[in-house]
C-alpha positions in Angstrom: 13.2 0.3 21.1 9.8 1.4 22.2 7.9 -0.4 24.6 5.0 -2.2 24.1 2.3 -1.0 26.5 -0.7 -3.2 26.9 -4.2 -1.8 26.8 -4.6 -3.2 30.4 -1.3 -1.3 31.2 -2.6 1.8 29.5 -6.1 1.7 31.2 -4.3 1.6 34.5 -1.8 4.3 33.7 -4.9 6.4 32.8 -6.9 5.1 35.9 -3.7 6.6 38.0 -3.6 10.0 36.2 -7.2 10.7 36.2 -7.3 10.2 40.0 -4.4 13.4 40.1 -6.6 15.1 37.9 -9.6 14.5 39.1 -11.4 12.6 36.4 -14.0 9.7 36.9 -12.8 6.3 35.6 -15.7 6.1 33.4 -14.1 8.6 31.3 -10.7 7.3 31.4 -12.4 4.3 29.9 -14.0 6.2 27.4 -11.4 7.7 26.6 -9.0 4.8 25.9 -11.9 3.2 23.7 -12.2 5.9 21.6 -8.3 6.0 21.0 -9.0 2.4 19.3 -10.5 4.3 16.4 -9.0 7.3 13.9 -9.3 10.3 14.9 -12.1 12.1 12.9 -10.2 15.3 10.9 -11.9 17.5 8.4 -8.2 17.5 7.0 -7.8 14.0 6.9 -7.8 14.5 3.4 -5.1 16.3 3.2 -3.1 14.8 5.8 -0.2 11.8 4.4 -2.0 9.1 2.6 0.0 6.3 1.7 -2.4 3.8 -0.9 -5.2 4.4 -3.6 -7.6 1.6 -4.9 -10.8 1.4 -6.6 -13.9 -0.1 -5.3 -16.0 -0.6 -7.9 -16.4 3.2 -8.8 -15.8 4.2 -5.5 -12.1 5.7 -4.7 -10.7 4.5 -1.2 -7.4 5.8 0.5 -5.5 5.0 3.1 -2.5 6.5 5.1 -1.4 8.0 8.6 -3.3 8.0 12.0 -5.6 4.8 10.6 -7.2 7.5 8.0 -9.2 5.9 5.5 -11.4 7.4 3.1 -13.5 7.0 0.5 -15.0 9.1 -2.4 -17.8 8.8 -5.0 -18.0 11.8 -6.8 -14.1 11.5 -8.5 -12.6 12.6 -5.7 -14.0 16.2 -5.1 -15.5 15.3 -1.6 -14.1 12.6 0.5 -16.0 10.7 3.5 -13.7 9.5 6.6 -14.5 6.0 7.1 -14.4 5.4 11.4 -12.0 2.8 11.5 -10.6 0.8 14.3 -6.9 1.7 14.5 -4.8 4.6 14.7 -2.1 3.2 13.5 -0.2 4.5 9.8 -1.8 2.3 7.1 0.9 1.1 4.5 -1.4 0.0 1.6 -5.6 -1.5 0.5 -6.4 -3.2 -1.8 -10.0 -4.2 -3.4 -11.1 -7.3 -5.0 -14.5 -5.9 -6.1 -16.8 -3.2 -5.3 -17.4 -4.2 -2.3 -14.7 -6.5 -0.6 -11.4 -4.7 0.8 -8.3 -5.2 2.8 -5.8 -2.4 4.3 -2.9 -3.5 6.3 -0.5 -1.8 8.5 2.1 -1.3 11.2 1.4 -3.6 14.1 0.9 -5.9 11.7 -2.8 -4.7 11.5 -5.0 -6.4 8.7 -8.6 -4.7 8.5 -11.7 -5.6 6.1 -14.6 -4.3 5.1 -17.6 -5.9 2.9 -19.3 -2.5 1.9 -16.9 -1.0 -0.3 -14.7 0.8 2.2 -17.4 2.8 4.5 -17.0 0.6 7.4 -14.0 -1.7 8.6 -13.3 -4.7 11.0 -9.7 -5.4 12.6 -9.4 -9.2 11.3 -5.7 -9.6 12.4 -2.7 -8.1 14.9 0.7 -9.0 16.0 1.7 -6.9 18.6 4.9 -8.8 19.1 6.3 -8.1 15.4 6.8 -4.4 16.4 6.9 -4.5 12.5 4.7 -3.1 10.1 3.1 -4.8 7.0 3.6 -3.4 3.8 1.3 -4.9 1.0 -1.8 -7.0 0.7 -3.2 -9.0 -2.4 -6.0 -11.6 -2.9 -7.0 -14.0 -5.5 -10.1 -14.7 -4.6 -12.4 -13.6 -1.9 -10.9 -16.9 0.2 -7.3 -16.7 -0.6 -4.7 -13.8 0.1 -1.5 -13.0 1.1 0.1 -9.8 2.8 3.7 -9.0 3.4 5.5 -7.2 5.4 8.9 -5.7 7.4 11.5 -8.5 8.7 10.3 -11.5 6.0 6.3 -11.2 6.9 4.2 -13.6 4.8 1.2 -14.2 5.8 -2.1 -16.1 4.1 -5.3 -16.4 4.3 -8.1 -19.5 2.8 -11.0 -18.4 4.3 -11.2 -14.6 3.4 -9.3 -13.4 6.6 -11.3 -14.9 9.0 -7.8 -16.6 9.8 -4.3 -16.2 9.2 -1.0 -17.8 9.0 2.3 -17.2 8.7 3.6 -19.0 6.2 7.1 -17.2 5.9 9.4 -20.2 6.0 8.2 -21.0 2.5 10.5 -18.4 1.0 14.1 -18.4 0.7 14.7 -15.3 3.8 17.4 -16.6 6.2 18.0 -13.0 7.0 14.2 -11.9 7.0 14.7 -9.2 4.7 11.7 -6.7 4.3 9.2 -7.9 2.1 7.3 -4.6 0.4 5.2 -5.2 -2.1 3.2 -8.6 -3.8 1.5 -8.5 -7.3 0.0 -10.9 -9.5 1.0 -11.5 -12.6 -0.8 -11.9 -16.1 -0.5 -15.9 -17.0 2.2 -16.5 -14.5 1.7 -16.2 -10.9 2.6 -14.2 -7.5 5.5 -11.9 -7.6 7.9 -10.1 -4.5 10.3 -7.7 -4.1 11.9 -6.3 -0.9 15.2 -5.1 0.6 18.4 -5.6 -1.3 16.7 -6.4 -4.9 15.4 -9.5 -3.4 13.0 -11.1 -5.3 10.3 -14.6 -5.3 7.5 -16.1 -7.4 5.2 -18.7 -7.0 3.4 -20.1 -10.1 1.1 -21.8 -7.9 -0.6 -19.7 -6.0 1.9 -19.1 -3.1 2.1 -22.9 -2.4 5.9 -22.8 -2.9 8.2 -20.0 -4.0 11.7 -19.7 -5.6 13.9 -17.1 -5.0 15.6 -15.1 -8.0 18.8 -13.6 -8.8 17.5 -10.0 -9.4 18.9 -7.1 -11.5 19.4 -4.6 -8.7 21.1 -5.2 -5.2 19.4 -1.6 -3.9 15.7 -1.8 -2.2 12.6 -2.0 -4.4 9.6 -0.7 -3.5 7.1 -2.0 -5.7 6.4 -4.4 -8.4 3.5 -4.6 -10.4 2.6 -7.2 -13.5 1.3 -5.3 -16.9 -1.6 -6.1 -19.0 0.8 -8.4 -21.2 1.4 -11.9 -20.0 3.8 -12.5 -17.6 5.1 -9.4 -17.7 6.4 -7.6 -14.9 7.8 -3.9 -13.6 9.9 -3.7 -10.4 10.5 -0.1 -9.0 12.6 1.1 -6.3 15.5 3.6 -5.1 16.5 6.4 -7.3 14.5 5.9 -10.4 15.7 2.5 -10.6 13.0 0.3 -13.1 13.3 -2.9 -14.7 11.1 -4.8 -16.7 10.8 -8.5 -17.3 8.6 -10.4 -20.1 9.3 -14.2 -18.8 7.9 -14.0 -15.3 11.5 -12.9 -13.7 13.6 -15.2 -15.9 15.5 -12.1 -17.3 15.2 -8.2 -16.8 15.7 -5.3 -19.0 16.6 -1.7 -17.3 14.1 0.9 -18.2 15.6 4.4 -18.8 13.7 7.2 -17.4 15.0 10.6 -18.2 13.6 13.4 -16.3 13.0 16.9 -17.5 16.5 18.1 -16.2 18.8 14.7 -16.9 17.9 11.2 -15.6 15.5 10.4 -13.0 17.2 9.9 -9.5 13.7 10.0 -7.7 12.7 6.7 -5.8 9.7 5.1 -6.9 6.9 4.5 -4.7 3.5 2.9 -6.2 1.9 2.2 -9.4 -1.3 1.6 -11.3 -2.6 -0.5 -14.6 -5.5 1.5 -16.4 -7.6 0.5 -17.9 -6.3 0.8 -21.3 -3.3 -1.2 -20.5 -1.2 1.7 -20.3 0.6 2.4 -16.9 1.5 4.9 -14.4 4.1 5.0 -11.2 4.6 7.9 -9.3 7.3 8.8 -6.4 9.3 11.2 -4.5 10.1 14.5 -5.9 6.5 15.0 -7.7 7.6 12.4 -10.0 4.9 10.9 -12.4 6.0 8.4 -15.3 3.3 7.3 -17.8 3.8 4.3 -20.5 1.6 3.7 -23.6 3.9 0.7 -24.6 3.6 -1.7 -21.9 6.7 -0.7 -19.7 8.9 -0.5 -22.3 8.9 3.5 -22.2 7.8 6.3 -20.0 7.1 9.8 -20.3 8.4 11.6 -17.3 6.8 14.6 -15.4 8.0 16.5 -12.1 5.4 18.1 -10.6 6.4 22.0 -9.9 5.4 21.1 -5.5 8.2 18.0 -6.1 5.6 16.7 -2.9 6.4 12.4 -1.8 4.0 11.0 -4.0 3.4 7.3 -2.7 0.2 5.7 -4.3 -1.6 6.5 -7.5 -5.1 5.0 -9.3 -7.8 6.0 -11.9 -9.8 8.9 -12.4 -12.6 9.0 -14.9 -11.9 10.8 -17.6 -7.8 10.2 -17.6 -7.2 12.0 -15.1 -5.4 10.6 -12.1 -6.0 10.4 -8.6 -2.3 10.6 -6.7 -1.8 10.8 -2.7 1.1 11.2 -0.7 2.5 14.3 1.2 -0.6 16.6 1.4 -3.4 14.0 1.2 -5.2 13.5 -2.1 -3.9 15.2 -5.2 -6.8 15.5 -8.4 -4.3 15.8 -12.1 -4.4 15.5 -15.2 -3.1 12.3 -17.1 0.2 13.7 -16.7 -0.1 14.3 -13.0 -0.2 17.6 -13.5 -2.3 19.3 -10.5 -6.2 20.2 -11.8 -8.2 20.4 -8.1 -7.8 20.6 -4.8 -10.8 18.7 -2.5 
């Protein structure tokens, strides 16, 4: 296991190196301070990106090395935000056009009050040695973050304080919790490792464990436009749909151009018209116009791994993953590369 080095130990090690190289101590302190922020890069929009969200009409994406970028022209140009971390960021969620949160490695939680232009660190737990993987807010004060080894954190004051509430889940093996979503007219839903499923009908105060339809890892979950309807997805194109908040499940068959889809699914979004889009490995882009009962499947020619998706005006899609951001038409075929 990689040893964790405290900032004080890093500064001491840097001072010893500076003495050997003839560098001033003030230069070392400046370098250590700079290391607290993501590296500015003209190619940040082409680096690995994991999550995408809307802050009103603004697009916001997050990913490797603490990169957070935003666009006010539907992805044609991107501005890199100043972010107080260099850790991989795994998910981003905006409650409205101003208030948003991002999570990532070192159990970090970042917050923005200006639509993603600037960020502050709300929470970090180096001792966990594990990432947070998703975040969801119910209102400006009440939110949850989930992650590896059964992590479940809650805030009731907008993120000023975060409390570990993992004991609310029946998860004695501390299986990874990969995603959390809100299901219309029902409550909260979590999926994770080994097909783990948990739901709450009281805003996360109590949770019940479900016997799900699948024993492999589920990477994501999304509520649809219909009440009590939820989709869970994961390894090898496994996709399941429930119309009763997880009491029962039906598999959704996915047929790609060359046979059944067997690529892992990693991200999803609910569009304004109620349609659903899922993305995954092998350049997979799936779209449903019937509330997730059936999907059209397109595999991009570049076969890049896709991790997240959001809507563009005019019906297009913003895809993120390997190679950064990709602007595409409604089926996922690439139109423009920023």
